[in-house]
TIRO-2110 file (N, C-alpha, C; in Angstrom, 1 decimal):
// TIRO-2110
55.0, 73.0, 75.8, N, 1, A
54.6, 74.4, 76.1, CA, 1, A
54.6, 75.4, 74.8, C, 1, A
53.6, 76.3, 74.2, N, 2, A
53.6, 77.3, 73.2, CA, 2, A
54.4, 78.6, 73.9, C, 2, A
55.1, 79.4, 73.2, N, 3, A
56.0, 80.4, 73.6, CA, 3, A
55.3, 81.6, 72.9, C, 3, A
54.0, 81.6, 72.8, N, 4, A
52.8, 82.7, 72.3, CA, 4, A
52.0, 82.6, 73.2, C, 4, A
51.4, 83.7, 73.7, N, 5, A
49.8, 83.5, 74.0, CA, 5, A
48.7, 83.0, 73.2, C, 5, A
48.2, 82.0, 73.6, N, 6, A
47.2, 81.7, 72.4, CA, 6, A
45.8, 82.3, 72.8, C, 6, A
44.9, 82.2, 71.4, N, 7, A
43.8, 82.7, 71.9, CA, 7, A
42.4, 81.9, 71.8, C, 7, A
43.1, 80.7, 71.4, N, 8, A
42.3, 79.1, 71.8, CA, 8, A
41.7, 79.0, 73.3, C, 8, A
40.7, 78.4, 73.6, N, 9, A
40.3, 78.7, 75.2, CA, 9, A
39.7, 77.2, 75.2, C, 9, A
39.2, 77.2, 76.2, N, 10, A
38.8, 75.9, 76.9, CA, 10, A
37.7, 76.2, 78.1, C, 10, A
36.5, 75.1, 77.8, N, 11, A
35.8, 75.2, 78.9, CA, 11, A
36.2, 74.1, 80.3, C, 11, A
35.8, 74.6, 81.5, N, 12, A
36.4, 73.8, 82.8, CA, 12, A
37.3, 74.5, 83.1, C, 12, A
38.1, 73.8, 84.0, N, 13, A
39.0, 74.6, 84.8, CA, 13, A
40.4, 73.4, 84.1, C, 13, A
41.5, 74.5, 84.4, N, 14, A
43.3, 74.0, 84.4, CA, 14, A
43.5, 73.4, 85.8, C, 14, A
43.9, 72.2, 85.5, N, 15, A
44.8, 71.5, 86.6, CA, 15, A
46.3, 72.1, 86.6, C, 15, A
46.8, 73.4, 87.8, N, 16, A
48.0, 73.9, 88.0, CA, 16, A
49.1, 72.9, 88.8, C, 16, A
48.6, 72.4, 90.3, N, 17, A
49.6, 72.0, 90.6, CA, 17, A
49.0, 70.2, 90.6, C, 17, A
50.3, 69.1, 91.0, N, 18, A
49.3, 67.6, 90.8, CA, 18, A
49.2, 67.7, 92.4, C, 18, A
50.1, 68.2, 93.2, N, 19, A
50.0, 68.3, 94.8, CA, 19, A
48.6, 68.7, 95.1, C, 19, A
47.7, 68.2, 96.0, N, 20, A
46.3, 68.5, 96.1, CA, 20, A
46.0, 69.7, 96.7, C, 20, A
47.0, 70.1, 98.3, N, 21, A
46.9, 71.1, 98.9, CA, 21, A
47.3, 72.3, 98.3, C, 21, A
48.5, 72.4, 97.4, N, 22, A
49.2, 73.3, 96.5, CA, 22, A
47.8, 73.8, 95.5, C, 22, A
47.1, 72.4, 95.0, N, 23, A
46.5, 72.8, 93.8, CA, 23, A
45.0, 73.8, 94.9, C, 23, A
44.5, 73.3, 96.0, N, 24, A
43.9, 74.2, 96.9, CA, 24, A
43.9, 75.8, 96.7, C, 24, A
45.4, 75.9, 96.8, N, 25, A
45.6, 77.6, 97.0, CA, 25, A
45.4, 78.2, 95.7, C, 25, A
45.5, 77.9, 94.7, N, 26, A
45.0, 78.1, 93.9, CA, 26, A
43.7, 79.3, 93.1, C, 26, A
43.2, 78.3, 94.0, N, 27, A
41.6, 78.6, 94.0, CA, 27, A
40.7, 79.3, 95.1, C, 27, A
40.1, 80.4, 94.5, N, 28, A
39.2, 81.3, 95.5, CA, 28, A
37.7, 81.8, 95.3, C, 28, A
37.2, 82.6, 95.8, N, 29, A
35.8, 83.0, 95.4, CA, 29, A
36.1, 84.4, 95.9, C, 29, A
35.1, 85.1, 94.7, N, 30, A
34.7, 86.4, 95.2, CA, 30, A
34.2, 86.9, 97.1, C, 30, A
33.4, 86.6, 97.2, N, 31, A
33.5, 86.7, 99.0, CA, 31, A
35.0, 86.7, 99.8, C, 31, A
35.5, 85.4, 99.5, N, 32, A
36.7, 85.2, 100.2, CA, 32, A
37.8, 86.5, 99.9, C, 32, A
37.6, 86.9, 98.9, N, 33, A
38.5, 87.9, 98.2, CA, 33, A
38.8, 89.3, 98.9, C, 33, A
37.4, 89.3, 99.0, N, 34, A
37.1, 90.7, 99.7, CA, 34, A
37.0, 90.6, 100.9, C, 34, A
36.3, 89.8, 101.6, N, 35, A
36.9, 89.5, 102.8, CA, 35, A
38.2, 90.0, 103.3, C, 35, A
39.1, 89.0, 102.7, N, 36, A
40.4, 88.9, 103.1, CA, 36, A
41.4, 89.8, 102.8, C, 36, A
41.0, 90.5, 101.5, N, 37, A
41.9, 91.7, 100.9, CA, 37, A
41.2, 93.4, 101.5, C, 37, A
40.3, 93.1, 101.8, N, 38, A
39.7, 94.2, 102.3, CA, 38, A
39.7, 94.4, 103.6, C, 38, A
40.1, 93.5, 104.3, N, 39, A
40.2, 93.5, 105.5, CA, 39, A
41.7, 93.6, 105.9, C, 39, A
42.3, 93.5, 105.2, N, 40, A
43.7, 94.1, 104.9, CA, 40, A
44.4, 95.7, 104.6, C, 40, A
43.5, 95.9, 104.1, N, 41, A
43.0, 97.5, 103.8, CA, 41, A
43.1, 98.6, 104.8, C, 41, A
41.6, 98.0, 105.0, N, 42, A
40.9, 98.1, 106.2, CA, 42, A
42.3, 98.5, 107.7, C, 42, A
42.7, 97.5, 107.8, N, 43, A
44.0, 97.3, 108.7, CA, 43, A
45.2, 98.2, 108.8, C, 43, A
45.3, 98.4, 107.3, N, 44, A
46.2, 99.5, 106.9, CA, 44, A
46.2, 100.8, 107.0, C, 44, A
44.5, 100.7, 106.5, N, 45, A
44.2, 102.3, 106.6, CA, 45, A
43.9, 103.2, 108.1, C, 45, A
43.8, 102.0, 109.2, N, 46, A
43.8, 102.2, 110.6, CA, 46, A
45.3, 102.5, 111.2, C, 46, A
46.0, 101.7, 110.3, N, 47, A
47.3, 101.8, 111.1, CA, 47, A
48.5, 103.5, 110.5, C, 47, A
47.4, 103.6, 109.2, N, 48, A
48.2, 104.9, 108.8, CA, 48, A
48.0, 105.9, 109.5, C, 48, A
47.0, 105.9, 110.0, N, 49, A
45.7, 106.8, 110.5, CA, 49, A
46.0, 107.3, 112.2, C, 49, A
46.0, 106.0, 112.5, N, 50, A
46.1, 105.7, 114.0, CA, 50, A
47.0, 105.3, 115.1, C, 50, A
48.0, 104.8, 114.1, N, 51, A
49.0, 104.5, 114.7, CA, 51, A
50.2, 105.1, 114.1, C, 51, A
50.0, 105.3, 113.2, N, 52, A
51.3, 106.2, 112.2, CA, 52, A
51.4, 107.7, 112.6, C, 52, A
50.0, 108.0, 112.8, N, 53, A
49.6, 109.4, 113.0, CA, 53, A
49.9, 109.9, 111.8, C, 53, A
49.4, 109.5, 110.3, N, 54, A
49.9, 110.3, 109.4, CA, 54, A
48.4, 111.4, 109.2, C, 54, A
48.9, 112.9, 109.1, N, 55, A
47.7, 113.7, 108.8, CA, 55, A
46.9, 113.9, 108.1, C, 55, A
45.6, 113.4, 107.7, N, 56, A
44.7, 112.8, 107.2, CA, 56, A
44.6, 114.0, 105.6, C, 56, A
45.0, 114.8, 105.9, N, 57, A
45.1, 115.3, 104.3, CA, 57, A
46.4, 114.7, 102.9, C, 57, A
47.3, 114.7, 103.8, N, 58, A
48.5, 113.7, 103.5, CA, 58, A
48.3, 112.3, 103.1, C, 58, A
47.3, 111.6, 103.9, N, 59, A
47.0, 110.2, 103.7, CA, 59, A
46.2, 110.0, 102.3, C, 59, A
45.6, 111.2, 102.8, N, 60, A
44.4, 111.1, 101.5, CA, 60, A
44.7, 111.4, 99.8, C, 60, A
45.8, 112.6, 100.3, N, 61, A
46.4, 112.8, 98.9, CA, 61, A
47.7, 111.5, 98.5, C, 61, A
48.4, 110.8, 99.1, N, 62, A
49.0, 109.4, 98.7, CA, 62, A
48.1, 108.5, 98.5, C, 62, A
46.9, 108.1, 99.5, N, 63, A
45.8, 107.1, 99.0, CA, 63, A
45.4, 107.1, 97.6, C, 63, A
44.4, 108.3, 97.2, N, 64, A
44.3, 108.6, 95.7, CA, 64, A
45.8, 109.0, 94.9, C, 64, A
46.6, 109.2, 94.8, N, 65, A
47.7, 109.1, 94.1, CA, 65, A
47.9, 107.7, 93.7, C, 65, A
47.7, 106.8, 95.0, N, 66, A
48.2, 105.0, 94.9, CA, 66, A
46.8, 104.4, 93.9, C, 66, A
46.2, 105.0, 94.3, N, 67, A
44.8, 104.3, 93.6, CA, 67, A
45.1, 104.4, 91.8, C, 67, A
45.7, 105.7, 91.4, N, 68, A
45.8, 106.2, 89.9, CA, 68, A
47.1, 105.3, 89.5, C, 68, A
47.9, 105.5, 90.6, N, 69, A
49.5, 104.4, 90.2, CA, 69, A
48.9, 102.9, 90.3, C, 69, A
47.8, 102.5, 90.8, N, 70, A
47.5, 101.2, 90.5, CA, 70, A
47.5, 100.8, 88.8, C, 70, A
46.4, 101.8, 88.6, N, 71, A
46.6, 101.7, 86.9, CA, 71, A
47.6, 101.4, 86.0, C, 71, A
48.4, 102.3, 86.5, N, 72, A
49.6, 101.8, 85.8, CA, 72, A
50.2, 100.7, 85.4, C, 72, A
50.5, 100.3, 87.1, N, 73, A
50.9, 99.3, 87.5, CA, 73, A
50.4, 97.8, 87.0, C, 73, A
48.8, 98.0, 86.6, N, 74, A
48.1, 97.1, 86.2, CA, 74, A
48.7, 96.8, 85.1, C, 74, A
48.9, 97.6, 84.3, N, 75, A
49.2, 97.8, 82.5, CA, 75, A
50.5, 96.9, 82.4, C, 75, A
51.6, 97.3, 83.5, N, 76, A
53.1, 97.2, 83.5, CA, 76, A
53.1, 95.8, 83.9, C, 76, A
52.3, 95.1, 85.1, N, 77, A
52.4, 94.1, 85.3, CA, 77, A
51.8, 93.1, 84.2, C, 77, A
50.7, 93.8, 83.7, N, 78, A
49.9, 92.3, 82.5, CA, 78, A
50.6, 92.4, 81.6, C, 78, A
51.3, 93.4, 81.1, N, 79, A
52.5, 93.5, 79.7, CA, 79, A
53.7, 92.7, 79.8, C, 79, A
53.8, 92.9, 81.1, N, 80, A
55.6, 92.5, 80.7, CA, 80, A
55.9, 91.5, 82.0, C, 80, A
55.2, 91.0, 82.9, N, 81, A
55.2, 90.0, 83.7, CA, 81, A
54.5, 88.6, 83.2, C, 81, A
52.7, 89.4, 83.2, N, 82, A
52.2, 87.9, 83.1, CA, 82, A
52.4, 87.5, 81.7, C, 82, A
52.7, 88.3, 80.6, N, 83, A
52.6, 88.1, 79.4, CA, 83, A
54.3, 87.5, 78.9, C, 83, A
55.2, 87.4, 80.2, N, 84, A
56.4, 86.7, 79.9, CA, 84, A
56.5, 85.9, 79.4, C, 84, A
57.0, 85.0, 78.5, N, 85, A
57.1, 83.8, 77.9, CA, 85, A
58.3, 83.8, 76.7, C, 85, A
58.9, 82.5, 76.7, N, 86, A
60.6, 82.3, 76.2, CA, 86, A
59.9, 80.8, 75.8, C, 86, A
61.3, 80.5, 75.2, N, 87, A
61.8, 79.2, 75.0, CA, 87, A
61.9, 78.3, 75.8, C, 87, A
62.6, 79.3, 77.4, N, 88, A
62.9, 78.5, 79.3, CA, 88, A
61.6, 77.4, 79.6, C, 88, A
61.9, 76.6, 79.7, N, 89, A
60.9, 75.9, 80.4, CA, 89, A
60.4, 76.4, 81.5, C, 89, A
61.5, 76.7, 82.6, N, 90, A
61.2, 77.8, 84.1, CA, 90, A
60.0, 78.9, 83.7, C, 90, A
60.7, 79.8, 82.3, N, 91, A
59.8, 80.7, 82.4, CA, 91, A
58.0, 80.5, 81.8, C, 91, A
58.3, 79.3, 81.0, N, 92, A
57.4, 78.8, 80.4, CA, 92, A
56.2, 78.1, 81.9, C, 92, A
57.0, 77.6, 82.7, N, 93, A
56.0, 77.3, 84.0, CA, 93, A
55.2, 78.4, 84.6, C, 93, A
56.0, 79.2, 85.0, N, 94, A
56.1, 80.3, 85.6, CA, 94, A
54.9, 81.3, 85.1, C, 94, A
54.9, 81.1, 84.0, N, 95, A
54.3, 81.7, 82.9, CA, 95, A
52.3, 81.2, 82.8, C, 95, A
52.6, 79.5, 82.9, N, 96, A
51.1, 79.1, 83.2, CA, 96, A
50.5, 79.2, 84.4, C, 96, A
51.5, 79.5, 85.8, N, 97, A
51.2, 79.4, 86.3, CA, 97, A
50.1, 80.6, 86.9, C, 97, A
50.8, 82.2, 86.6, N, 98, A
50.5, 83.2, 86.7, CA, 98, A
49.6, 83.4, 85.7, C, 98, A
49.8, 83.1, 84.8, N, 99, A
48.7, 83.7, 84.1, CA, 99, A
48.0, 83.1, 82.5, C, 99, A
48.9, 82.0, 82.3, N, 100, A
49.0, 81.3, 81.4, CA, 100, A
47.6, 80.7, 80.9, C, 100, A
47.2, 80.1, 82.1, N, 101, A
46.2, 79.0, 82.7, CA, 101, A
44.6, 79.6, 82.3, C, 101, A
44.7, 81.1, 82.6, N, 102, A
43.6, 81.9, 82.4, CA, 102, A
43.4, 82.0, 81.4, C, 102, A
44.3, 82.3, 80.5, N, 103, A
44.0, 82.4, 78.8, CA, 103, A
43.4, 81.1, 77.9, C, 103, A
43.9, 80.1, 79.1, N, 104, A
43.5, 78.8, 78.1, CA, 104, A
42.0, 78.2, 79.0, C, 104, A
41.5, 78.9, 80.1, N, 105, A
40.7, 78.6, 80.8, CA, 105, A
40.1, 79.8, 81.3, C, 105, A
39.6, 81.0, 80.5, N, 106, A
39.1, 82.5, 80.5, CA, 106, A
37.9, 82.4, 81.5, C, 106, A
37.6, 80.9, 81.8, N, 107, A
35.8, 81.7, 82.1, CA, 107, A
36.0, 80.5, 83.7, C, 107, A
37.3, 80.4, 83.9, N, 108, A
37.6, 79.2, 85.0, CA, 108, A
37.2, 79.9, 86.6, C, 108, A
35.7, 80.1, 87.0, N, 109, A
35.4, 80.6, 88.3, CA, 109, A
36.1, 80.7, 89.3, C, 109, A
36.6, 79.8, 89.7, N, 110, A
37.6, 79.9, 90.8, CA, 110, A
38.8, 80.2, 91.0, C, 110, A
39.5, 80.6, 89.5, N, 111, A
40.6, 81.1, 89.2, CA, 111, A
40.5, 82.8, 88.2, C, 111, A
39.2, 82.8, 88.7, N, 112, A
39.1, 84.8, 87.9, CA, 112, A
40.1, 85.7, 88.9, C, 112, A
40.0, 85.6, 90.1, N, 113, A
40.5, 86.1, 91.4, CA, 113, A
41.8, 85.7, 91.7, C, 113, A
42.9, 86.2, 92.2, N, 114, A
44.0, 86.0, 92.7, CA, 114, A
44.1, 85.4, 94.2, C, 114, A
43.9, 84.6, 94.6, N, 115, A
44.0, 83.0, 95.7, CA, 115, A
44.3, 83.8, 97.0, C, 115, A
43.9, 83.5, 97.9, N, 116, A
44.5, 85.0, 99.2, CA, 116, A
46.0, 84.5, 99.4, C, 116, A
46.4, 83.3, 99.5, N, 117, A
47.9, 83.1, 99.6, CA, 117, A
49.0, 83.8, 99.1, C, 117, A
48.8, 83.4, 97.9, N, 118, A
49.8, 84.1, 97.0, CA, 118, A
49.6, 85.5, 96.8, C, 118, A
48.5, 86.0, 96.6, N, 119, A
48.2, 87.6, 96.7, CA, 119, A
48.7, 88.2, 98.0, C, 119, A
48.7, 87.6, 99.1, N, 120, A
49.2, 88.3, 99.9, CA, 120, A
51.1, 88.2, 99.8, C, 120, A
51.3, 87.3, 99.2, N, 121, A
52.7, 87.0, 99.2, CA, 121, A
53.2, 88.0, 98.2, C, 121, A
52.4, 88.4, 97.5, N, 122, A
53.3, 89.5, 96.1, CA, 122, A
52.7, 90.3, 96.8, C, 122, A
51.8, 91.0, 97.6, N, 123, A
51.6, 92.4, 98.2, CA, 123, A
52.5, 92.5, 98.9, C, 123, A
53.0, 92.1, 99.8, N, 124, A
54.1, 92.0, 101.1, CA, 124, A
55.8, 92.2, 100.2, C, 124, A
55.9, 91.7, 99.0, N, 125, A
56.8, 91.8, 98.3, CA, 125, A
56.5, 93.6, 97.9, C, 125, A
55.6, 93.8, 97.0, N, 126, A
55.5, 94.9, 96.3, CA, 126, A
55.4, 96.0, 97.9, C, 126, A
55.0, 95.9, 98.7, N, 127, A
54.8, 96.9, 99.7, CA, 127, A
56.3, 97.4, 100.4, C, 127, A
57.3, 95.9, 100.5, N, 128, A
58.5, 96.0, 100.6, CA, 128, A
59.4, 97.3, 99.7, C, 128, A
59.2, 96.7, 98.3, N, 129, A
59.8, 97.5, 97.6, CA, 129, A
59.3, 98.9, 97.6, C, 129, A
58.1, 99.4, 97.8, N, 130, A
57.4, 100.6, 98.1, CA, 130, A
58.2, 101.0, 99.2, C, 130, A
58.6, 100.4, 100.1, N, 131, A
59.1, 101.0, 101.8, CA, 131, A
60.9, 101.3, 100.9, C, 131, A
61.1, 100.5, 100.4, N, 132, A
62.5, 101.3, 100.2, CA, 132, A
62.5, 101.9, 99.3, C, 132, A
61.8, 102.4, 98.8, N, 133, A
61.9, 103.8, 97.3, CA, 133, A
61.5, 104.7, 98.4, C, 133, A
60.0, 104.7, 99.1, N, 134, A
59.8, 105.7, 99.8, CA, 134, A
61.4, 106.0, 101.2, C, 134, A
61.7, 105.1, 101.4, N, 135, A
62.8, 105.3, 102.3, CA, 135, A
64.3, 106.1, 101.4, C, 135, A
64.0, 105.6, 100.2, N, 136, A
65.9, 106.2, 99.6, CA, 136, A
64.9, 108.3, 99.4, C, 136, A
63.9, 108.6, 99.7, N, 137, A
62.7, 109.7, 99.3, CA, 137, A
63.6, 110.1, 101.0, C, 137, A
63.6, 109.8, 101.6, N, 138, A
63.2, 110.1, 102.9, CA, 138, A
62.3, 109.7, 103.9, C, 138, A
61.1, 109.2, 103.4, N, 139, A
59.5, 109.3, 103.7, CA, 139, A
59.3, 108.3, 104.3, C, 139, A
59.7, 106.7, 104.8, N, 140, A
59.6, 105.6, 104.6, CA, 140, A
58.0, 105.7, 105.4, C, 140, A
57.7, 106.4, 106.2, N, 141, A
56.6, 106.2, 106.9, CA, 141, A
55.4, 106.5, 106.1, C, 141, A
55.4, 106.9, 104.9, N, 142, A
54.3, 107.5, 104.2, CA, 142, A
53.9, 105.8, 103.2, C, 142, A
54.6, 105.4, 102.8, N, 143, A
54.5, 103.7, 102.7, CA, 143, A
52.9, 103.3, 103.0, C, 143, A
53.0, 103.5, 104.3, N, 144, A
51.8, 102.9, 105.1, CA, 144, A
50.7, 103.8, 104.8, C, 144, A
50.0, 104.8, 104.0, N, 145, A
49.2, 106.0, 103.4, CA, 145, A
49.2, 105.5, 101.6, C, 145, A
50.7, 104.9, 101.1, N, 146, A
50.6, 104.6, 100.0, CA, 146, A
49.8, 103.7, 99.2, C, 146, A
50.5, 102.6, 100.3, N, 147, A
49.7, 101.1, 100.0, CA, 147, A
48.7, 100.8, 100.2, C, 147, A
47.9, 101.3, 101.0, N, 148, A
46.4, 100.8, 101.1, CA, 148, A
45.5, 101.3, 100.3, C, 148, A
45.9, 102.5, 99.6, N, 149, A
45.4, 102.7, 97.9, CA, 149, A
45.7, 102.3, 97.1, C, 149, A
46.4, 101.6, 96.9, N, 150, A
47.3, 100.7, 95.6, CA, 150, A
46.3, 99.2, 95.8, C, 150, A
46.7, 99.0, 97.0, N, 151, A
46.1, 97.5, 97.6, CA, 151, A
44.4, 97.5, 97.1, C, 151, A
44.0, 98.9, 97.7, N, 152, A
42.3, 99.0, 96.8, CA, 152, A
42.0, 99.1, 95.3, C, 152, A
42.7, 99.7, 94.8, N, 153, A
42.9, 99.8, 93.4, CA, 153, A
42.7, 98.0, 92.6, C, 153, A
43.8, 97.5, 93.3, N, 154, A
44.0, 96.0, 93.2, CA, 154, A
43.0, 95.5, 93.0, C, 154, A
42.4, 95.6, 94.3, N, 155, A
41.0, 95.1, 94.7, CA, 155, A
39.8, 95.2, 93.7, C, 155, A
39.4, 96.6, 93.5, N, 156, A
38.8, 97.0, 92.3, CA, 156, A
39.0, 96.2, 91.3, C, 156, A
40.2, 96.6, 91.1, N, 157, A
40.3, 95.9, 89.4, CA, 157, A
40.3, 94.4, 89.8, C, 157, A
40.1, 93.5, 90.8, N, 158, A
40.0, 92.0, 90.5, CA, 158, A
38.8, 91.8, 90.3, C, 158, A
37.8, 92.5, 91.3, N, 159, A
36.5, 92.2, 91.1, CA, 159, A
35.7, 92.6, 89.5, C, 159, A
36.3, 93.6, 89.0, N, 160, A
36.1, 94.3, 87.3, CA, 160, A
36.4, 92.8, 86.9, C, 160, A
38.0, 92.5, 86.6, N, 161, A
38.0, 91.6, 85.6, CA, 161, A
37.4, 90.4, 86.0, C, 161, A
37.0, 90.1, 87.4, N, 162, A
36.1, 89.1, 87.1, CA, 162, A
34.7, 89.0, 86.6, C, 162, A
34.1, 90.2, 86.6, N, 163, A
32.6, 90.7, 86.2, CA, 163, A
32.7, 90.7, 84.5, C, 163, A
34.1, 91.6, 83.9, N, 164, A
34.1, 90.8, 82.6, CA, 164, A
34.2, 89.4, 82.0, C, 164, A
34.3, 88.5, 82.8, N, 165, A
34.5, 86.8, 82.1, CA, 165, A
33.2, 86.9, 82.7, C, 165, A
32.2, 87.4, 83.3, N, 166, A
31.1, 86.5, 83.9, CA, 166, A
29.7, 86.8, 83.8, C, 166, A
29.8, 88.2, 83.8, N, 167, A
28.5, 88.8, 83.6, CA, 167, A
28.7, 89.9, 82.5, C, 167, A
27.0, 90.6, 82.2, N, 168, A
26.7, 90.9, 81.2, CA, 168, A
27.4, 92.3, 81.2, C, 168, A
28.0, 93.1, 80.3, N, 169, A
28.2, 94.2, 80.4, CA, 169, A
27.3, 95.2, 81.3, C, 169, A
27.5, 96.4, 81.8, N, 170, A
26.7, 97.4, 81.9, CA, 170, A
26.7, 98.5, 80.5, C, 170, A
25.8, 99.5, 80.1, N, 171, A
25.4, 99.9, 78.9, CA, 171, A
26.9, 101.1, 78.9, C, 171, A
27.5, 101.5, 80.5, N, 172, A
28.4, 102.6, 80.4, CA, 172, A
29.6, 102.3, 79.9, C, 172, A
29.7, 101.0, 80.8, N, 173, A
31.2, 99.9, 80.7, CA, 173, A
31.4, 99.2, 79.6, C, 173, A
30.4, 98.9, 78.9, N, 174, A
30.7, 98.4, 77.4, CA, 174, A
32.0, 98.4, 77.0, C, 174, A
32.5, 99.1, 76.3, N, 175, A
33.7, 99.2, 76.2, CA, 175, A
35.2, 98.7, 76.9, C, 175, A
34.7, 98.5, 78.0, N, 176, A
35.9, 97.6, 78.8, CA, 176, A
35.7, 95.9, 79.2, C, 176, A
34.3, 95.7, 78.8, N, 177, A
34.2, 94.4, 78.4, CA, 177, A
34.4, 93.6, 77.3, C, 177, A
34.6, 94.8, 76.4, N, 178, A
35.1, 94.4, 74.5, CA, 178, A
36.5, 94.6, 75.2, C, 178, A
37.3, 95.5, 75.4, N, 179, A
38.3, 95.4, 75.5, CA, 179, A
38.9, 94.3, 75.6, C, 179, A
38.9, 94.0, 77.1, N, 180, A
39.0, 92.4, 77.4, CA, 180, A
38.9, 91.2, 77.0, C, 180, A
37.8, 91.5, 75.6, N, 181, A
37.4, 90.3, 75.2, CA, 181, A
38.1, 90.3, 74.1, C, 181, A
38.9, 91.1, 73.6, N, 182, A
39.6, 91.4, 71.8, CA, 182, A
41.4, 91.0, 73.0, C, 182, A
41.4, 91.3, 74.0, N, 183, A
42.4, 91.3, 74.7, CA, 183, A
42.7, 89.1, 74.8, C, 183, A
42.0, 88.7, 75.3, N, 184, A
41.5, 87.4, 75.6, CA, 184, A
41.6, 86.1, 73.9, C, 184, A
40.5, 87.4, 72.9, N, 185, A
39.9, 86.2, 72.2, CA, 185, A
40.4, 86.9, 70.7, C, 185, A
41.6, 87.8, 70.2, N, 186, A
41.9, 88.1, 69.4, CA, 186, A
43.3, 88.7, 69.5, C, 186, A
43.4, 89.5, 70.3, N, 187, A
44.7, 90.4, 70.1, CA, 187, A
45.3, 90.3, 71.5, C, 187, A
46.0, 89.2, 71.5, N, 188, A
46.9, 88.9, 73.4, CA, 188, A
47.8, 89.7, 73.5, C, 188, A
48.5, 90.4, 72.5, N, 189, A
49.4, 91.2, 72.6, CA, 189, A
48.8, 92.6, 72.6, C, 189, A
47.9, 92.9, 72.8, N, 190, A
47.1, 94.3, 72.7, CA, 190, A
45.9, 94.5, 74.2, C, 190, A
45.8, 95.5, 74.1, N, 191, A
44.5, 95.5, 75.1, CA, 191, A
44.6, 95.4, 76.9, C, 191, A
46.2, 95.5, 77.3, N, 192, A
46.4, 94.9, 78.2, CA, 192, A
45.6, 95.4, 79.7, C, 192, A
45.1, 97.1, 79.3, N, 193, A
44.5, 97.6, 80.5, CA, 193, A
43.3, 96.9, 80.8, C, 193, A
42.6, 96.4, 82.1, N, 194, A
41.2, 96.1, 82.5, CA, 194, A
40.5, 97.1, 83.1, C, 194, A
41.2, 97.9, 83.9, N, 195, A
39.9, 98.9, 84.7, CA, 195, A
39.7, 99.9, 83.8, C, 195, A
41.1, 100.1, 82.7, N, 196, A
41.0, 101.5, 81.7, CA, 196, A
41.1, 101.4, 80.4, C, 196, A
41.4, 102.3, 79.9, N, 197, A
42.0, 101.8, 78.2, CA, 197, A
43.4, 103.1, 78.2, C, 197, A
43.4, 103.5, 78.9, N, 198, A
44.1, 104.7, 79.0, CA, 198, A
45.7, 104.7, 79.0, C, 198, A
46.0, 103.6, 79.5, N, 199, A
47.6, 103.4, 79.1, CA, 199, A
47.6, 102.6, 78.0, C, 199, A
46.7, 101.8, 77.5, N, 200, A
46.8, 101.4, 76.2, CA, 200, A
47.0, 102.3, 75.2, C, 200, A
46.6, 103.2, 75.5, N, 201, A
46.4, 104.8, 74.3, CA, 201, A
47.9, 105.2, 74.3, C, 201, A
48.3, 105.6, 75.6, N, 202, A
49.4, 105.7, 75.9, CA, 202, A
50.6, 105.4, 75.2, C, 202, A
50.7, 103.5, 75.4, N, 203, A
51.7, 103.0, 75.0, CA, 203, A
51.4, 102.4, 73.6, C, 203, A
50.8, 102.8, 72.8, N, 204, A
50.3, 102.3, 71.3, CA, 204, A
49.8, 100.7, 71.4, C, 204, A
48.9, 100.1, 72.6, N, 205, A
48.4, 98.7, 72.6, CA, 205, A
46.9, 98.5, 72.3, C, 205, A
46.5, 99.5, 71.7, N, 206, A
45.4, 99.4, 71.8, CA, 206, A
44.9, 98.1, 70.7, C, 206, A
44.0, 97.7, 70.6, N, 207, A
43.4, 97.2, 69.1, CA, 207, A
43.1, 97.8, 68.5, C, 207, A
43.0, 97.5, 67.1, N, 208, A
42.3, 97.7, 65.9, CA, 208, A
40.8, 98.2, 66.0, C, 208, A
40.6, 99.2, 65.5, N, 209, A
39.0, 99.3, 65.5, CA, 209, A
38.2, 98.5, 64.8, C, 209, A
END
């Protein structure tokens, strides 16, 4: 396997696992993702407001903050986790499963979204991280208001990411389509933002004009 992100791309679909069951867990559809992840967001919001009884204005403040924080996390995860690759064969395997296959097959329709099973596993880990942070701040209950905003940010990002690969760009957001295309086909070490270009500007990873 290569130790650099390639700008070469293929048509068709990648094979990630030889085991048919595991391979099936790597595929999903837009409707499936919206239903599963959307339901999780709704349940989290209900729990925050009606079970944990978090005041509405506190909830809205944390929810909106989390939406913005997702954009930062999107950039950091894409740049440092999904593009983490070196000579180690296990790191290369991890990279291929998490993101490398997407770069090699950028129009693989069933892999343009994070499938529900690995998605919920990652969400549970992130929830635990946020719960620990809020616990250290002495406000663990606020995790229940923060996380649904964060998770909704992810869901909106994932739908947009899918659209940049298979749909024509609306005039107003054409720059986002172009930004992500440059990341895939010309500058894999730049343009890590998908839902926005703000953090690429902040951290100096904008592609050349």
